[in-house]
ZALUMGU-497241 format. One record per residue (C-alpha): residue in one letter; x, y, z. Coordinates in steps of 0.05 Angstrom, whole numbers, plus 5000, padded with zeros to 4 digits. Example, Ala and Ser with C-alpha at 12.3 -4.5 7.8 and 13.67 -1.06 7.14 Angstrom:
A524649105156;S527349795143;
end
This chain:
M500050005000;E502850674980;A499151035036;L502350615090;T509250685059;A508451445057;L506351465130;L512451065153;A517551375106;H519051965152;P520152065227;G514052215268;A509651665239;P503051535275;P503551045333;L497450635313;I494850475244;H488850045227;V488649715158;H481749475139;H481948955082;P475148615075;H476548415003;H483548115013;P485647505054;A490747565109;S495747145071;A495847655014;I496348245063;R502447945097;H506447965032;S503448574998;L505249095051;S511849405029;L515049815084;P520850315080;P527950055092;R528750525152;C523650105191;A525349495232;V519249065218;A516348485258;R510648125223;L506047735269;D499847315257;A494847275314;I493046555295;E500146305291;H502146695354;H496346475397;T499346595467;P502447205499;R509146865502;L509046735427;V506947445412;Y512247775455;A517747285437;G516147325362;A516148085363;L522848135400;G526147585360;R524247885292;L525948585312;S532848365336;T533747995269;A531948635232;L537049035273;E542448495277;S547348895235;T548249385293;L546348965354;G550548335349;R548047645369;Q545947725441;A539648115426;G536347515392;D535547165459;D531347705492;G524647435471;R525246705492;E522546745563;V518347375558;I511247205581;T508747875610;W507648565584;D512548885633;A518148415613;F516648535540;A516849295549;R523549255586;S526548795534;L524149225476;R526849855510;G533649525520;L533649285448;W532449985423;T537650285470;Q542949815442;H540849985372;V541450735385;K548450645416;A550750225357;S547950735308;K551551315343;A558050925345;A557450775271;A555751515257;G561851755296;K566451345252;G563351595188;K567252105147;G561952435105;R556852595158;S554853315170;N556653605239;G550254015244;N545553415246;A549953065298;E550053675343;D542653805339;G540953075356;E536652995294;D539652325274;D534551845246;E535851165277;G529750875243;Q523250625273;V520249995301;V514149735263;I509949145287;V504848885236;V499448435265;T494848065217;K488247765243;A488448325295;E481448175318;R484147575356;L488847985400;K483248075451;S483047325464;V490647235458;L493247795502;G487147915545;S486648605577;S493948765559;W492248825485;T490249545497;A497349685524;F500049365461;S496449905421;R500050445462;L506950155449;A510450805430;E507451175491;L508950645544;V515850415520;D518051115498;I521050915431;P519251105360;A514550525346;T508450415303;V503449845311;V499549645249;F493149255260;C490848885197;S483848595200;Q477948435156;M473448735211;P472149485216;W475149875274;E468249965306;D468049215319;L475249205346;R474849805391;P474249625465;Q468249875504;R472550225556;G475550685504;D482750615529;V485550515459;P487751135420;E484351295355;P488550995298;V489851245228;H484850875185;L487050565119;Y482250195073;M484649705020;E480049714961;P478649074922;L482748924861;R479749194798;R478548744739;D484149054699;E488948954757;I487148214762;I487848134687;S494648474688;R497047974741;L494447374702;L496647554632;P504047374643;G501746644647;S502146564572;E503846974509;H498746614466;P493947084430;L487946714459;Y490146754531;S487147444544;R480447194518;F481046584561;V482447004623;D476247434608;L472046804603;L474946534668;L473647174707;A466547234680;T465046524703;L468946434767;G470647134789;H464647204835;L466146544870;A472646794899;P471647534913;T476447554972;S481647084942;P488247314912;P489347254836;S493346624850;E486846244861;I484346434791;D491246274764;Y490945584796;V484445434759;A487245734695;E493045244694;A488044674696;L483244934643;W488145264594;P490144584562;L482744414553;Y481345094522;T486845014469;A486144254458;T481744304395;L485344884361;P487744744290;A495144774273;H497545494277;A504045874284;E503245984359;M503145234375;T510145284403;L507445734460;L503145144480;G508944654480;K506544304416;P511044184355;Y509144364285;P506143794243;D511243964188;P517244334217;E519444544147;N512744874131;P510245264192;P502745374194;P499746074188;P498046484250;L491546344286;A485646734260;V481646974320;S474347044301;V467647094336;K465746394313;L472246104342;L471146444409;T463946224412;D465645494397;L471145504450;K466345794501;H461145254488;Q466144694493;M468644964560;A461744964593;F462544294628;A469844414645;L468245074679;A462744744720;A467444184740;A472744684760;T467745044805;E466044404842;S472944054841;V478944494826;L477145134863;P475344794930;R481444334922;T477443684925;T480943414862;G487743564834;R488144004773;A492343504734;E487142964745;V481543424722;T485543624659;R487042894643;A479842674654;L476643224611;M481643234554;P477843134488;Y483542714459;G486642084487;P494041934494;N494041634423;G491042264393;M484241964379;P477942344399;R474542124463;P466942074468;V463542574512;Q460542014554;T467441784577;R469642474600;S467842574673;V471242874734;P474242334779;R470942274846;P475242404907;P477241774945;P472441555000;L473841775070;E477141265115;L474441435183;P472941025246;R465740825254;A464641295312;A467641865271;C462741715215;F456841775263;L459942415290;L460542725221;V453342535203;A450942855267;A455143475253;Y452043555184;C445043495213;A446744005267;S449344495214;Y443344445167;N437544325216;P434444855260;A435144725334;K427544695342;S427344045301;D432043645346;I426643345389;R422343185329;L428042845290;F432542565345;G428042525406;R424741915435;G418341665404;T413641075410;G413840585352;A408340135324;D410339565371;G409740015433;K417240075444;R420440745455;R425940885404;R430441465389;G428541895329;G423041425305;G416441685330;M415942415310;R420342445248;R417942885192;G419942685121;G419743085058;Y426843325049;G427143804991;R419844024994;L420044755013;R415145295031;V414345794975;G419346364981;K423846005032;V431045875013;P433545185036;Q439145175086;R443344715041;L443845304993;L445545805047;G451245405076;P452745085143;R451145435208;P455245375273;F452644935329;P454844815401;L458644205423;D453243945469;R448243935412;L453143525370;L454043025426;G446542955435;M445342805362;F451142315361;S448341955421;S441541885387;L444341635321;Y449241155352;A444140855400;E439240725344;H443640505286;A450140225315;A451039485324;R449839255395;P454438755430;E452138035431;D450438035505;L445538605494;L441838275436;A435237895443;S436337165460;L432636565433;D428536505496;D425137165481;S422236935414;D415636545407;D415635815387;E413835665315;D408735135332;G404635625372;S405235245437;R405835895477;E399136135448;I396035495472;D399135575541;A396436285544;W389336005537;R390435485591;N394335915641;P393636665629;A397336855692;A403636465672;A403336775602;A402737475632;A408537345679;R412737085621;A411137715580;Q412938155640;R419637815648;K420937905573;R419438655577;E424038715638;R429638365601;E428738825542;R428639435587;A434939215622;R438439105556;D436239785531;E438640125594;A445339765591;W446139965518;E444440695533;D449440695590;E454740445541;V452940975490;D453241525543;H460041265566;L462541305494;T459441995483;F463242305541;S469641905533;T476342195512;K476441685455;L470642035421;W472842745438;A479742595408;L476242485341;I474043215337;P481043505327;E482342965275;L476143165236;E478343895242;A485243715214;Q481943385154;G477643995140;L471143645155;L469644055218;R471544775231;R471645115298;A467345745297;S469245975367;P476246195391;V481145635402;D482345815475;R474945835494;L472945255539;D465545405547;N460445455491;V465045145439;M462045235369;F463344815307;R461144815235;C460844225188;E464844325124;A463243655090;D458543665030;Y451943295023;E454542744978;T460342575024;V455842535086;K450542145048;T455741625028;L457941555100;A450741495123;K449440945073;Q455440565100;L452340625169;R445440415143;V442541095161;T437641445115;L440442155118;D434342495087;E430042245146;Y434342665193;L434443305152;Y429043815165;E425444205111;D418744555112;Y413044295070;A410844695009;G404445075015;
end
C-alpha cells in the first residue's frame, strides 16, 4: 500500500494504524505490505502466535533479526522467556537502546556525515514497526493487555508504530472502555478487473490467453471475491490445456508446448474470430462447472481434472463425451464412531435447533417400544415452503458441542451394532408351533408373567446399551476424534481456540460425502434432515 509506505517513510509516523481489508485474505496482506527500509519490521499473525509468550517472543526475535547488523548476536535471545507485558516492554526498551548506541557509534566513525545534524540530535535511527494480521484475535490472545500493546510508543517511549490488519472494521475491534487511541484508518479497496487481468496475463503469450482470462473471470470471478489472483491462476493452469486442445495447427503452437506437424512448413498464424471464440466457450461449459466443484475447492487435483476432461486420448484419437467425467475423490477412511459424529455434525449444521426433538428425540413405535428418532420424524426433504431458501443453499451454520454430542448419542444408539450380550436371546422369541399361544389360553397368569419378564429383560438390555452409549459419548476416545476431523477439514471451529465453554463448530463436509457415510452406516440421511412442507 502506497499510503502506509508514505506514513512510515518519515520520522513522526502515527503510533497506531488500522488497515481494513475486507476484500483481501490475510495471507495476501502479509506479503503485499511493502515498508520503507528505515523500519525494523516484525510481522506477526494472531493465529500463529496464539499465546502472549509467542506474541512477545516473536516480536522481539524478529525485531532483533531486523537490527542484527548493529546489535550483534545477544539481542536475539531476549524474547525466549518473555511472558508478560512488563518484561516485553523492558526487553524492547533495552533492544532499542542498544540499537541507538550502535547507530551513534557507527555515525561517529563515518567521514561524510554533516556536523550540524549530529550536534542537533536529529539523527534518524529508524523506527520499530509491528504488523499484526488477524488483529481481531488479539483480545483473546493477550487479554486485557492488548490495549497496552496499542500504546506501544507511549508506554515504551521509543519511535514505534503498531499496524493492526483485519477484515473487521475498527468499530468492531474498539474496546468498550475506550482506552485505545484512535488509529489512522486505511482501507484496502478490492482489486479491479484490469488489475487482476494484468497479474494473470503473464501466464502465457498466446493470442487467445487474454480471451481465456476474460471467460474465466466472467464465470468464476464472483466465486472467489476475497481470494488473491493466484486462486484464479490455479484454475487457469487446469483449464488452459482444455481450452486450446481443439485448436487447429497454427504458428503459435510452440507457445503451448506443441511441435509443428511439418517443421519445414510452419502453419499460418491463428485467425481469432467470433465463431472461434463462441465454439471454444461452448466446449468449455462442462469444464468450467467441473472446476467450480472440484478444482477451486481443492477436492480434486488440477492434473487429474485436465486428464479426465481432455477431448483427445494419449493416442491422439477423439474421446466420446460420455467417457469424460471428473474423477470422484477417494472415499473417507474414518472410524465408525467418527462417521456417526460427522453425520450428526451435518444434521446439526443444516437443521434448526427446534427440530432436534422431532427428529432425534424419543418416540413410540408401532410395537409400543420407545425408540430414538422414530416416532415424531417428519419426512419430505427437499419440499419447501414457497419463498423459503433451503439451508443447504445458504451453507452450514455453527452449532454448540453439546448439541453435536446429543445428536451423536441418538444416532449411535439407534443404528450402531449392539454387543452380543445386549441382543435378544432365543428365549425371548415365540415358538413356531404356537405352543405358547395354547399355554396362554390354559394359564393366562403364567403367560402374563412370562411377557412381563420378557419386557423387563428388554428394558434392562436397553438401559445397559444406553449406558454404554453415554459412556462413549463422554469419553476421551470420542472427543479425540473432533481434532482429527478438524485437521481433515471436515469440521471447523467457529469459536476461539482458547474458549472452553460454549464451543462452536461448523460442518464443512458436503451432502454427497455425508450421504455416502450414512449409507455405510445404514442410516437414511434424508430422514434426519429438516425441511418445511410446500404450501
